[in-house]
A tleap script that builds the chain and sets N, CA, C and O, in Angstrom:
source leaprc.protein.ff14SB
mol = sequence {
  NMET ALA THR ILE PHE SER LYS ILE ALA ALA
  GLY GLU ILE PRO SER TYR LYS ILE ALA GLU
  ASP ASP ARG PHE TYR ALA PHE LEU ASP ILE
  ASN PRO LEU ALA LYS GLY HIE THR LEU VAL
  ILE PRO ARG GLN GLU THR ASP TYR LEU PHE
  GLU LEU ASP ASP GLN LEU LEU ALA ASP MET
  MET VAL PHE SER LYS LYS VAL ALA LEU ALA
  ILE GLU LYS ALA ILE PRO CYS LYS ARG ILE
  GLY VAL ALA VAL LEU GLY LEU GLU VAL PRO
  HIE ALA HIE ILE HIE LEU VAL PRO LEU ASN
  ALA GLU SER ASP ILE SER PHE SER LYS PRO
  LYS LEU GLN LEU PRO ASN GLU GLU MET GLY
  ALA ILE ALA GLU LYS ILE ARG SER GLY CPHE
}
set mol.1.N position { 18.256 4.362 12.525 }
set mol.1.CA position { 18.314 3.194 11.657 }
set mol.1.C position { 17.097 3.190 10.726 }
set mol.1.O position { 15.973 3.451 11.156 }
set mol.2.N position { 17.334 2.896 9.470 }
set mol.2.CA position { 16.271 2.906 8.461 }
set mol.2.C position { 15.276 1.776 8.718 }
set mol.2.O position { 15.654 0.673 9.115 }
set mol.3.N position { 14.000 2.073 8.485 }
set mol.3.CA position { 12.971 1.044 8.622 }
set mol.3.C position { 12.978 0.152 7.383 }
set mol.3.O position { 13.561 0.500 6.356 }
set mol.4.N position { 12.329 -0.989 7.494 }
set mol.4.CA position { 12.215 -1.879 6.336 }
set mol.4.C position { 11.506 -1.161 5.186 }
set mol.4.O position { 11.838 -1.385 4.022 }
set mol.5.N position { 10.531 -0.300 5.502 }
set mol.5.CA position { 9.821 0.426 4.452 }
set mol.5.C position { 10.731 1.441 3.774 }
set mol.5.O position { 10.637 1.631 2.562 }
set mol.6.N position { 11.603 2.095 4.524 }
set mol.6.CA position { 12.558 3.029 3.911 }
set mol.6.C position { 13.495 2.282 2.972 }
set mol.6.O position { 13.835 2.774 1.896 }
set mol.7.N position { 13.907 1.092 3.388 }
set mol.7.CA position { 14.792 0.279 2.545 }
set mol.7.C position { 14.073 -0.172 1.273 }
set mol.7.O position { 14.681 -0.246 0.205 }
set mol.8.N position { 12.781 -0.472 1.388 }
set mol.8.CA position { 11.994 -0.837 0.208 }
set mol.8.C position { 11.909 0.351 -0.744 }
set mol.8.O position { 12.148 0.202 -1.943 }
set mol.9.N position { 11.570 1.525 -0.223 }
set mol.9.CA position { 11.434 2.721 -1.070 }
set mol.9.C position { 12.756 3.104 -1.719 }
set mol.9.O position { 12.772 3.655 -2.820 }
set mol.10.N position { 13.868 2.814 -1.042 }
set mol.10.CA position { 15.194 3.137 -1.579 }
set mol.10.C position { 15.686 2.081 -2.567 }
set mol.10.O position { 16.740 2.255 -3.180 }
set mol.11.N position { 14.936 0.991 -2.728 }
set mol.11.CA position { 15.339 -0.066 -3.648 }
set mol.11.C position { 16.336 -1.042 -3.053 }
set mol.11.O position { 16.882 -1.878 -3.773 }
set mol.12.N position { 16.585 -0.953 -1.753 }
set mol.12.CA position { 17.524 -1.861 -1.093 }
set mol.12.C position { 16.896 -3.228 -0.840 }
set mol.12.O position { 17.602 -4.230 -0.728 }
set mol.13.N position { 15.583 -3.264 -0.751 }
set mol.13.CA position { 14.827 -4.507 -0.589 }
set mol.13.C position { 13.818 -4.545 -1.731 }
set mol.13.O position { 13.117 -3.560 -1.961 }
set mol.14.N position { 13.729 -5.670 -2.455 }
set mol.14.CA position { 12.793 -5.738 -3.586 }
set mol.14.C position { 11.338 -5.579 -3.140 }
set mol.14.O position { 10.962 -5.950 -2.028 }
set mol.15.N position { 10.542 -5.022 -4.036 }
set mol.15.CA position { 9.109 -4.884 -3.772 }
set mol.15.C position { 8.360 -4.944 -5.095 }
set mol.15.O position { 8.949 -4.865 -6.173 }
set mol.16.N position { 7.059 -5.085 -4.981 }
set mol.16.CA position { 6.184 -5.016 -6.148 }
set mol.16.C position { 5.648 -3.592 -6.193 }
set mol.16.O position { 4.566 -3.295 -5.685 }
set mol.17.N position { 6.438 -2.718 -6.816 }
set mol.17.CA position { 6.125 -1.287 -6.839 }
set mol.17.C position { 4.887 -1.017 -7.672 }
set mol.17.O position { 4.706 -1.569 -8.757 }
set mol.18.N position { 4.037 -0.147 -7.131 }
set mol.18.CA position { 2.840 0.303 -7.832 }
set mol.18.C position { 3.053 1.707 -8.376 }
set mol.18.O position { 2.785 1.965 -9.549 }
set mol.19.N position { 3.532 2.616 -7.532 }
set mol.19.CA position { 3.726 4.009 -7.946 }
set mol.19.C position { 4.688 4.677 -6.974 }
set mol.19.O position { 4.866 4.226 -5.842 }
set mol.20.N position { 5.304 5.760 -7.436 }
set mol.20.CA position { 6.173 6.533 -6.559 }
set mol.20.C position { 6.322 7.944 -7.090 }
set mol.20.O position { 6.130 8.212 -8.275 }
set mol.21.N position { 6.668 8.832 -6.183 }
set mol.21.CA position { 7.113 10.166 -6.552 }
set mol.21.C position { 8.197 10.546 -5.557 }
set mol.21.O position { 8.702 9.688 -4.834 }
set mol.22.N position { 8.557 11.810 -5.511 }
set mol.22.CA position { 9.664 12.199 -4.640 }
set mol.22.C position { 9.315 12.124 -3.153 }
set mol.22.O position { 10.214 12.163 -2.313 }
set mol.23.N position { 8.018 12.016 -2.807 }
set mol.23.CA position { 7.632 11.992 -1.394 }
set mol.23.C position { 6.933 10.722 -0.934 }
set mol.23.O position { 6.855 10.458 0.266 }
set mol.24.N position { 6.422 9.928 -1.880 }
set mol.24.CA position { 5.635 8.752 -1.499 }
set mol.24.C position { 6.002 7.535 -2.342 }
set mol.24.O position { 6.530 7.661 -3.447 }
set mol.25.N position { 5.712 6.365 -1.801 }
set mol.25.CA position { 5.996 5.105 -2.479 }
set mol.25.C position { 4.839 4.155 -2.169 }
set mol.25.O position { 4.424 4.037 -1.016 }
set mol.26.N position { 4.322 3.483 -3.186 }
set mol.26.CA position { 3.239 2.514 -3.018 }
set mol.26.C position { 3.693 1.164 -3.563 }
set mol.26.O position { 4.286 1.083 -4.639 }
set mol.27.N position { 3.408 0.113 -2.812 }
set mol.27.CA position { 3.833 -1.229 -3.206 }
set mol.27.C position { 2.862 -2.260 -2.644 }
set mol.27.O position { 2.165 -2.010 -1.661 }
set mol.28.N position { 2.831 -3.429 -3.291 }
set mol.28.CA position { 1.943 -4.494 -2.828 }
set mol.28.C position { 2.399 -5.028 -1.478 }
set mol.28.O position { 3.592 -5.206 -1.235 }
set mol.29.N position { 1.437 -5.279 -0.613 }
set mol.29.CA position { 1.708 -5.930 0.671 }
set mol.29.C position { 2.091 -7.375 0.366 }
set mol.29.O position { 1.390 -8.048 -0.390 }
set mol.30.N position { 3.189 -7.864 0.939 }
set mol.30.CA position { 3.615 -9.239 0.651 }
set mol.30.C position { 2.795 -10.271 1.425 }
set mol.30.O position { 2.888 -11.468 1.152 }
set mol.31.N position { 2.000 -9.818 2.381 }
set mol.31.CA position { 1.067 -10.683 3.110 }
set mol.31.C position { -0.333 -10.095 2.968 }
set mol.31.O position { -0.908 -9.609 3.942 }
set mol.32.N position { -0.881 -10.139 1.753 }
set mol.32.CA position { -2.117 -9.398 1.479 }
set mol.32.C position { -3.380 -10.028 2.060 }
set mol.32.O position { -3.493 -11.245 2.208 }
set mol.33.N position { -4.315 -9.151 2.381 }
set mol.33.CA position { -5.660 -9.589 2.766 }
set mol.33.C position { -6.462 -9.951 1.522 }
set mol.33.O position { -7.355 -10.798 1.573 }
set mol.34.N position { -6.139 -9.304 0.403 }
set mol.34.CA position { -6.829 -9.521 -0.871 }
set mol.34.C position { -5.848 -9.218 -1.999 }
set mol.34.O position { -4.863 -8.507 -1.799 }
set mol.35.N position { -6.119 -9.756 -3.170 }
set mol.35.CA position { -5.282 -9.425 -4.325 }
set mol.35.C position { -5.353 -7.922 -4.561 }
set mol.35.O position { -6.439 -7.346 -4.624 }
set mol.36.N position { -4.190 -7.290 -4.690 }
set mol.36.CA position { -4.132 -5.855 -4.910 }
set mol.36.C position { -3.932 -5.042 -3.642 }
set mol.36.O position { -3.810 -3.820 -3.719 }
set mol.37.N position { -3.894 -5.684 -2.473 }
set mol.37.CA position { -3.663 -4.997 -1.190 }
set mol.37.C position { -2.332 -4.251 -1.287 }
set mol.37.O position { -1.274 -4.852 -1.476 }
set mol.38.N position { -2.413 -2.945 -1.154 }
set mol.38.CA position { -1.268 -2.063 -1.384 }
set mol.38.C position { -0.987 -1.218 -0.151 }
set mol.38.O position { -1.901 -0.828 0.576 }
set mol.39.N position { 0.292 -0.943 0.071 }
set mol.39.CA position { 0.719 -0.048 1.147 }
set mol.39.C position { 1.226 1.244 0.531 }
set mol.39.O position { 1.929 1.222 -0.480 }
set mol.40.N position { 0.873 2.360 1.133 }
set mol.40.CA position { 1.371 3.675 0.717 }
set mol.40.C position { 2.156 4.238 1.886 }
set mol.40.O position { 1.655 4.306 3.008 }
set mol.41.N position { 3.398 4.644 1.616 }
set mol.41.CA position { 4.257 5.185 2.670 }
set mol.41.C position { 4.829 6.533 2.251 }
set mol.41.O position { 5.001 6.796 1.061 }
set mol.42.N position { 5.123 7.381 3.225 }
set mol.42.CA position { 5.898 8.573 2.912 }
set mol.42.C position { 7.377 8.175 2.876 }
set mol.42.O position { 7.787 7.284 3.620 }
set mol.43.N position { 8.161 8.802 2.046 }
set mol.43.CA position { 9.600 8.526 2.056 }
set mol.43.C position { 10.225 9.026 3.362 }
set mol.43.O position { 11.206 8.461 3.847 }
set mol.44.N position { 9.660 10.063 3.908 }
set mol.44.CA position { 10.124 10.598 5.190 }
set mol.44.C position { 9.854 9.564 6.282 }
set mol.44.O position { 8.730 9.082 6.423 }
set mol.45.N position { 10.875 9.231 7.042 }
set mol.45.CA position { 10.691 8.265 8.126 }
set mol.45.C position { 9.973 8.921 9.291 }
set mol.45.O position { 10.529 9.771 9.987 }
set mol.46.N position { 8.754 8.520 9.486 }
set mol.46.CA position { 7.932 8.969 10.606 }
set mol.46.C position { 7.179 7.748 11.102 }
set mol.46.O position { 6.558 7.035 10.313 }
set mol.47.N position { 7.230 7.506 12.390 }
set mol.47.CA position { 6.625 6.310 12.963 }
set mol.47.C position { 5.105 6.315 12.866 }
set mol.47.O position { 4.503 5.300 12.516 }
set mol.48.N position { 4.486 7.436 13.170 }
set mol.48.CA position { 3.035 7.495 13.352 }
set mol.48.C position { 2.424 8.448 12.338 }
set mol.48.O position { 2.874 9.584 12.192 }
set mol.49.N position { 1.405 7.986 11.645 }
set mol.49.CA position { 0.778 8.770 10.580 }
set mol.49.C position { 0.425 10.183 11.033 }
set mol.49.O position { 0.624 11.142 10.288 }
set mol.50.N position { -0.094 10.313 12.240 }
set mol.50.CA position { -0.550 11.622 12.696 }
set mol.50.C position { 0.571 12.488 13.261 }
set mol.50.O position { 0.316 13.550 13.828 }
set mol.51.N position { 1.815 12.028 13.104 }
set mol.51.CA position { 2.980 12.869 13.384 }
set mol.51.C position { 3.457 13.586 12.119 }
set mol.51.O position { 4.307 14.472 12.194 }
set mol.52.N position { 2.916 13.209 10.961 }
set mol.52.CA position { 3.261 13.894 9.715 }
set mol.52.C position { 2.706 15.308 9.764 }
set mol.52.O position { 1.662 15.551 10.368 }
set mol.53.N position { 3.416 16.250 9.120 }
set mol.53.CA position { 2.852 17.602 9.098 }
set mol.53.C position { 1.594 17.591 8.235 }
set mol.53.O position { 1.412 16.718 7.387 }
set mol.54.N position { 0.741 18.566 8.466 }
set mol.54.CA position { -0.585 18.577 7.845 }
set mol.54.C position { -0.536 18.490 6.325 }
set mol.54.O position { -1.314 17.750 5.724 }
set mol.55.N position { 0.366 19.237 5.699 }
set mol.55.CA position { 0.421 19.244 4.239 }
set mol.55.C position { 0.884 17.898 3.697 }
set mol.55.O position { 0.343 17.408 2.706 }
set mol.56.N position { 1.884 17.297 4.341 }
set mol.56.CA position { 2.370 15.993 3.886 }
set mol.56.C position { 1.278 14.933 4.044 }
set mol.56.O position { 1.100 14.090 3.165 }
set mol.57.N position { 0.556 14.972 5.148 }
set mol.57.CA position { -0.541 14.025 5.359 }
set mol.57.C position { -1.631 14.210 4.301 }
set mol.57.O position { -2.138 13.234 3.749 }
set mol.58.N position { -1.986 15.457 4.026 }
set mol.58.CA position { -3.004 15.731 2.999 }
set mol.58.C position { -2.531 15.235 1.633 }
set mol.58.O position { -3.300 14.617 0.896 }
set mol.59.N position { -1.278 15.502 1.297 }
set mol.59.CA position { -0.731 15.062 0.014 }
set mol.59.C position { -0.649 13.534 -0.067 }
set mol.59.O position { -0.829 12.950 -1.135 }
set mol.60.N position { -0.377 12.901 1.067 }
set mol.60.CA position { -0.326 11.436 1.095 }
set mol.60.C position { -1.707 10.846 0.807 }
set mol.60.O position { -1.822 9.820 0.137 }
set mol.61.N position { -2.743 11.494 1.311 }
set mol.61.CA position { -4.102 11.022 1.032 }
set mol.61.C position { -4.452 11.200 -0.450 }
set mol.61.O position { -5.108 10.339 -1.036 }
set mol.62.N position { -4.024 12.299 -1.052 }
set mol.62.CA position { -4.269 12.515 -2.485 }
set mol.62.C position { -3.519 11.458 -3.300 }
set mol.62.O position { -4.077 10.895 -4.243 }
set mol.63.N position { -2.259 11.185 -2.945 }
set mol.63.CA position { -1.478 10.147 -3.619 }
set mol.63.C position { -2.174 8.793 -3.447 }
set mol.63.O position { -2.282 8.025 -4.403 }
set mol.64.N position { -2.645 8.500 -2.233 }
set mol.64.CA position { -3.343 7.237 -1.958 }
set mol.64.C position { -4.605 7.108 -2.798 }
set mol.64.O position { -4.935 6.020 -3.269 }
set mol.65.N position { -5.305 8.211 -2.984 }
set mol.65.CA position { -6.516 8.193 -3.813 }
set mol.65.C position { -6.176 7.792 -5.246 }
set mol.65.O position { -6.890 6.988 -5.845 }
set mol.66.N position { -5.104 8.337 -5.798 }
set mol.66.CA position { -4.689 7.986 -7.162 }
set mol.66.C position { -4.359 6.501 -7.251 }
set mol.66.O position { -4.732 5.831 -8.214 }
set mol.67.N position { -3.659 5.993 -6.243 }
set mol.67.CA position { -3.324 4.568 -6.220 }
set mol.67.C position { -4.601 3.733 -6.111 }
set mol.67.O position { -4.756 2.737 -6.819 }
set mol.68.N position { -5.513 4.136 -5.229 }
set mol.68.CA position { -6.770 3.399 -5.045 }
set mol.68.C position { -7.576 3.335 -6.337 }
set mol.68.O position { -8.148 2.295 -6.662 }
set mol.69.N position { -7.623 4.434 -7.069 }
set mol.69.CA position { -8.361 4.441 -8.337 }
set mol.69.C position { -7.722 3.500 -9.353 }
set mol.69.O position { -8.426 2.868 -10.140 }
set mol.70.N position { -6.389 3.402 -9.342 }
set mol.70.CA position { -5.700 2.459 -10.233 }
set mol.70.C position { -5.994 1.018 -9.812 }
set mol.70.O position { -6.171 0.145 -10.662 }
set mol.71.N position { -6.044 0.772 -8.505 }
set mol.71.CA position { -6.380 -0.575 -8.021 }
set mol.71.C position { -7.785 -0.950 -8.476 }
set mol.71.O position { -8.007 -2.066 -8.944 }
set mol.72.N position { -8.736 -0.023 -8.343 }
set mol.72.CA position { -10.126 -0.296 -8.756 }
set mol.72.C position { -10.229 -0.652 -10.234 }
set mol.72.O position { -11.058 -1.479 -10.614 }
set mol.73.N position { -9.397 -0.039 -11.068 }
set mol.73.CA position { -9.409 -0.358 -12.505 }
set mol.73.C position { -8.883 -1.764 -12.766 }
set mol.73.O position { -9.309 -2.425 -13.712 }
set mol.74.N position { -7.953 -2.222 -11.923 }
set mol.74.CA position { -7.248 -3.472 -12.183 }
set mol.74.C position { -7.829 -4.685 -11.464 }
set mol.74.O position { -7.732 -5.808 -11.960 }
set mol.75.N position { -8.425 -4.466 -10.314 }
set mol.75.CA position { -8.887 -5.565 -9.465 }
set mol.75.C position { -10.403 -5.472 -9.299 }
set mol.75.O position { -10.902 -4.454 -8.821 }
set mol.76.N position { -11.146 -6.513 -9.683 }
set mol.76.CA position { -12.597 -6.463 -9.491 }
set mol.76.C position { -12.938 -6.335 -8.000 }
set mol.76.O position { -12.585 -7.195 -7.193 }
set mol.77.N position { -13.625 -5.252 -7.656 }
set mol.77.CA position { -14.019 -5.025 -6.264 }
set mol.77.C position { -15.126 -3.979 -6.227 }
set mol.77.O position { -15.350 -3.252 -7.195 }
set mol.78.N position { -15.812 -3.920 -5.088 }
set mol.78.CA position { -16.877 -2.927 -4.926 }
set mol.78.C position { -16.319 -1.562 -4.545 }
set mol.78.O position { -16.860 -0.528 -4.936 }
set mol.79.N position { -15.239 -1.569 -3.785 }
set mol.79.CA position { -14.558 -0.325 -3.405 }
set mol.79.C position { -13.219 -0.665 -2.779 }
set mol.79.O position { -12.881 -1.835 -2.598 }
set mol.80.N position { -12.462 0.374 -2.452 }
set mol.80.CA position { -11.172 0.190 -1.797 }
set mol.80.C position { -11.314 0.610 -0.338 }
set mol.80.O position { -11.703 1.738 -0.037 }
set mol.81.N position { -10.993 -0.314 0.558 }
set mol.81.CA position { -10.992 -0.001 1.982 }
set mol.81.C position { -9.670 0.631 2.370 }
set mol.81.O position { -8.628 0.337 1.784 }
set mol.82.N position { -9.726 1.496 3.358 }
set mol.82.CA position { -8.538 2.193 3.849 }
set mol.82.C position { -8.366 1.855 5.320 }
set mol.82.O position { -9.316 1.941 6.098 }
set mol.83.N position { -7.151 1.468 5.700 }
set mol.83.CA position { -6.878 1.164 7.104 }
set mol.83.C position { -5.523 1.724 7.496 }
set mol.83.O position { -4.579 1.736 6.705 }
set mol.84.N position { -5.452 2.183 8.728 }
set mol.84.CA position { -4.196 2.637 9.315 }
set mol.84.C position { -4.071 1.925 10.651 }
set mol.84.O position { -4.865 2.157 11.562 }
set mol.85.N position { -3.075 1.062 10.764 }
set mol.85.CA position { -2.841 0.362 12.026 }
set mol.85.C position { -1.591 0.928 12.690 }
set mol.85.O position { -1.637 1.469 13.795 }
set mol.86.N position { -0.481 0.789 11.986 }
set mol.86.CA position { 0.748 1.412 12.453 }
set mol.86.C position { 1.473 0.707 13.573 }
set mol.86.O position { 2.382 1.285 14.169 }
set mol.87.N position { 1.105 -0.517 13.879 }
set mol.87.CA position { 1.781 -1.225 14.963 }
set mol.87.C position { 2.824 -2.217 14.463 }
set mol.87.O position { 3.755 -2.555 15.195 }
set mol.88.N position { 2.683 -2.682 13.242 }
set mol.88.CA position { 3.545 -3.750 12.748 }
set mol.88.C position { 4.898 -3.261 12.239 }
set mol.88.O position { 5.885 -3.988 12.353 }
set mol.89.N position { 4.974 -2.065 11.688 }
set mol.89.CA position { 6.233 -1.479 11.202 }
set mol.89.C position { 6.266 -0.030 11.682 }
set mol.89.O position { 5.289 0.697 11.497 }
set mol.90.N position { 7.372 0.407 12.296 }
set mol.90.CA position { 7.435 1.776 12.818 }
set mol.90.C position { 7.686 2.820 11.725 }
set mol.90.O position { 8.640 3.595 11.790 }
set mol.91.N position { 6.816 2.819 10.733 }
set mol.91.CA position { 6.900 3.764 9.612 }
set mol.91.C position { 5.456 4.017 9.178 }
set mol.91.O position { 4.737 3.074 8.848 }
set mol.92.N position { 5.036 5.254 9.174 }
set mol.92.CA position { 3.660 5.600 8.804 }
set mol.92.C position { 3.285 4.943 7.477 }
set mol.92.O position { 4.067 4.964 6.525 }
set mol.93.N position { 2.094 4.363 7.417 }
set mol.93.CA position { 1.633 3.757 6.171 }
set mol.93.C position { 0.122 3.607 6.177 }
set mol.93.O position { -0.527 3.558 7.222 }
set mol.94.N position { -0.407 3.539 4.967 }
set mol.94.CA position { -1.834 3.374 4.738 }
set mol.94.C position { -2.038 2.082 3.957 }
set mol.94.O position { -1.364 1.841 2.955 }
set mol.95.N position { -2.967 1.255 4.418 }
set mol.95.CA position { -3.353 0.044 3.697 }
set mol.95.C position { -4.508 0.386 2.763 }
set mol.95.O position { -5.486 1.001 3.186 }
set mol.96.N position { -4.402 -0.002 1.511 }
set mol.96.CA position { -5.491 0.104 0.536 }
set mol.96.C position { -5.874 -1.327 0.162 }
set mol.96.O position { -5.079 -2.052 -0.437 }
set mol.97.N position { -7.091 -1.728 0.517 }
set mol.97.CA position { -7.503 -3.123 0.352 }
set mol.97.C position { -8.750 -3.208 -0.522 }
set mol.97.O position { -9.782 -2.637 -0.170 }
set mol.98.N position { -8.677 -3.915 -1.667 }
set mol.98.CA position { -9.874 -4.123 -2.480 }
set mol.98.C position { -10.933 -4.888 -1.669 }
set mol.98.O position { -10.635 -5.908 -1.049 }
set mol.99.N position { -12.163 -4.378 -1.686 }
set mol.99.CA position { -13.238 -4.964 -0.885 }
set mol.99.C position { -14.420 -5.402 -1.739 }
set mol.99.O position { -14.844 -4.701 -2.658 }
set mol.100.N position { -14.932 -6.569 -1.413 }
set mol.100.CA position { -16.216 -7.020 -1.934 }
set mol.100.C position { -17.179 -7.286 -0.788 }
set mol.100.O position { -18.388 -7.386 -0.994 }
set mol.101.N position { -16.638 -7.400 0.417 }
set mol.101.CA position { -17.433 -7.597 1.633 }
set mol.101.C position { -16.694 -6.930 2.788 }
set mol.101.O position { -15.477 -6.750 2.735 }
set mol.102.N position { -17.428 -6.570 3.819 }
set mol.102.CA position { -16.824 -5.917 4.979 }
set mol.102.C position { -15.720 -6.769 5.601 }
set mol.102.O position { -14.722 -6.238 6.088 }
set mol.103.N position { -15.897 -8.067 5.583 }
set mol.103.CA position { -14.922 -8.979 6.193 }
set mol.103.C position { -13.591 -9.021 5.438 }
set mol.103.O position { -12.608 -9.547 5.959 }
set mol.104.N position { -13.545 -8.479 4.224 }
set mol.104.CA position { -12.309 -8.495 3.435 }
set mol.104.C position { -11.196 -7.679 4.081 }
set mol.104.O position { -10.028 -7.860 3.736 }
set mol.105.N position { -11.527 -6.793 5.004 }
set mol.105.CA position { -10.505 -5.946 5.614 }
set mol.105.C position { -10.217 -6.362 7.061 }
set mol.105.O position { -9.726 -5.563 7.858 }
set mol.106.N position { -10.525 -7.607 7.385 }
set mol.106.CA position { -10.231 -8.136 8.715 }
set mol.106.C position { -8.772 -8.583 8.773 }
set mol.106.O position { -8.372 -9.522 8.085 }
set mol.107.N position { -7.989 -7.904 9.595 }
set mol.107.CA position { -6.570 -8.230 9.692 }
set mol.107.C position { -6.317 -9.492 10.516 }
set mol.107.O position { -5.179 -9.951 10.600 }
set mol.108.N position { -7.359 -10.057 11.125 }
set mol.108.CA position { -7.194 -11.291 11.891 }
set mol.108.C position { -7.383 -12.536 11.020 }
set mol.108.O position { -7.081 -13.647 11.456 }
set mol.109.N position { -7.873 -12.359 9.808 }
set mol.109.CA position { -8.076 -13.515 8.931 }
set mol.109.C position { -6.741 -13.923 8.297 }
set mol.109.O position { -5.813 -13.116 8.229 }
set mol.110.N position { -6.645 -15.170 7.835 }
set mol.110.CA position { -5.402 -15.623 7.194 }
set mol.110.C position { -5.079 -14.780 5.956 }
set mol.110.O position { -5.968 -14.388 5.200 }
set mol.111.N position { -3.801 -14.520 5.777 }
set mol.111.CA position { -3.339 -13.733 4.630 }
set mol.111.C position { -3.216 -14.646 3.410 }
set mol.111.O position { -3.032 -15.856 3.541 }
set mol.112.N position { -3.318 -14.053 2.237 }
set mol.112.CA position { -3.140 -14.812 0.998 }
set mol.112.C position { -1.664 -15.141 0.807 }
set mol.112.O position { -0.790 -14.365 1.192 }
set mol.113.N position { -1.401 -16.276 0.219 }
set mol.113.CA position { -0.045 -16.673 -0.155 }
set mol.113.C position { -0.030 -16.767 -1.680 }
set mol.113.O position { -0.446 -17.776 -2.250 }
set mol.114.N position { 0.446 -15.725 -2.329 }
set mol.114.CA position { 0.423 -15.672 -3.788 }
set mol.114.C position { 1.822 -15.902 -4.343 }
set mol.114.O position { 2.799 -15.404 -3.784 }
set mol.115.N position { 1.930 -16.656 -5.445 }
set mol.115.CA position { 3.245 -16.862 -6.062 }
set mol.115.C position { 3.812 -15.541 -6.596 }
set mol.115.O position { 3.069 -14.619 -6.931 }
set mol.116.N position { 5.136 -15.476 -6.666 }
set mol.116.CA position { 5.815 -14.265 -7.150 }
set mol.116.C position { 5.304 -13.823 -8.513 }
set mol.116.O position { 5.129 -12.630 -8.758 }
set mol.117.N position { 5.067 -14.780 -9.398 }
set mol.117.CA position { 4.608 -14.439 -10.741 }
set mol.117.C position { 3.260 -13.726 -10.690 }
set mol.117.O position { 3.034 -12.766 -11.426 }
set mol.118.N position { 2.371 -14.193 -9.827 }
set mol.118.CA position { 1.056 -13.571 -9.709 }
set mol.118.C position { 1.166 -12.182 -9.088 }
set mol.118.O position { 0.487 -11.252 -9.522 }
set mol.119.N position { 2.016 -12.038 -8.077 }
set mol.119.CA position { 2.224 -10.720 -7.459 }
set mol.119.C position { 2.748 -9.736 -8.508 }
set mol.119.O position { 2.291 -8.595 -8.580 }
set mol.120.N position { 3.701 -10.181 -9.311 }
set mol.120.CA position { 4.245 -9.320 -10.359 }
set mol.120.C position { 3.190 -8.925 -11.378 }
set mol.120.O position { 3.146 -7.777 -11.820 }
set mol.121.N position { 2.340 -9.875 -11.752 }
set mol.121.CA position { 1.279 -9.590 -12.726 }
set mol.121.C position { 0.256 -8.610 -12.150 }
set mol.121.O position { -0.221 -7.723 -12.858 }
set mol.122.N position { -0.081 -8.766 -10.876 }
set mol.122.CA position { -1.021 -7.846 -10.224 }
set mol.122.C position { -0.431 -6.439 -10.193 }
set mol.122.O position { -1.109 -5.467 -10.524 }
set mol.123.N position { 0.828 -6.337 -9.796 }
set mol.123.CA position { 1.486 -5.022 -9.734 }
set mol.123.C position { 1.499 -4.359 -11.107 }
set mol.123.O position { 1.218 -3.166 -11.224 }
set mol.124.N position { 1.822 -5.120 -12.134 }
set mol.124.CA position { 1.867 -4.566 -13.495 }
set mol.124.C position { 0.490 -4.085 -13.935 }
set mol.124.O position { 0.361 -3.025 -14.547 }
set mol.125.N position { -0.523 -4.858 -13.624 }
set mol.125.CA position { -1.890 -4.491 -14.003 }
set mol.125.C position { -2.314 -3.192 -13.313 }
set mol.125.O position { -2.928 -2.329 -13.941 }
set mol.126.N position { -1.991 -3.051 -12.032 }
set mol.126.CA position { -2.336 -1.823 -11.306 }
set mol.126.C position { -1.527 -0.647 -11.842 }
set mol.126.O position { -2.068 0.436 -12.066 }
set mol.127.N position { -0.224 -0.864 -12.047 }
set mol.127.CA position { 0.649 0.213 -12.576 }
set mol.127.C position { 0.132 0.746 -13.900 }
set mol.127.O position { 0.205 1.946 -14.162 }
set mol.128.N position { -0.389 -0.140 -14.731 }
set mol.128.CA position { -0.847 0.290 -16.056 }
set mol.128.C position { -2.045 1.232 -15.969 }
set mol.128.O position { -2.325 1.962 -16.920 }
set mol.129.N position { -2.752 1.226 -14.842 }
set mol.129.CA position { -3.897 2.112 -14.665 }
set mol.129.C position { -3.593 3.369 -13.880 }
set mol.129.O position { -4.480 4.181 -13.621 }
set mol.130.N position { -2.331 3.528 -13.500 }
set mol.130.CA position { -1.951 4.682 -12.669 }
set mol.130.C position { -1.650 5.886 -13.528 }
set mol.130.O position { -1.315 6.949 -13.005 }
savepdb mol mol.pdb
quit
């Protein structure tokens, strides 16, 4: 059965797309820790990041770097934090979170509730720098 992330990458579930290619898809987290919080997934359904073959994992990191650099251009921040949890959705993914303080990447803090219009504007701003 397809994961929610596979359905998002296939366009079956709407998302705020940031970037994509034939192997990866990046989109805004709908429950962000910060404005610009983005998820990067492989199109290949794999539950655990470290189950990906070495080349795909390496390529996913390169793709994530390109996305992170676009986020930095669009969202004022000191750097982009990277997190891999992998417990909430059974599909390998990387969190890219704009950081101004170490506490910005705390997954226990309340998530932002942003209106659809703002999410769309953030996605467009990041896409324009990709």
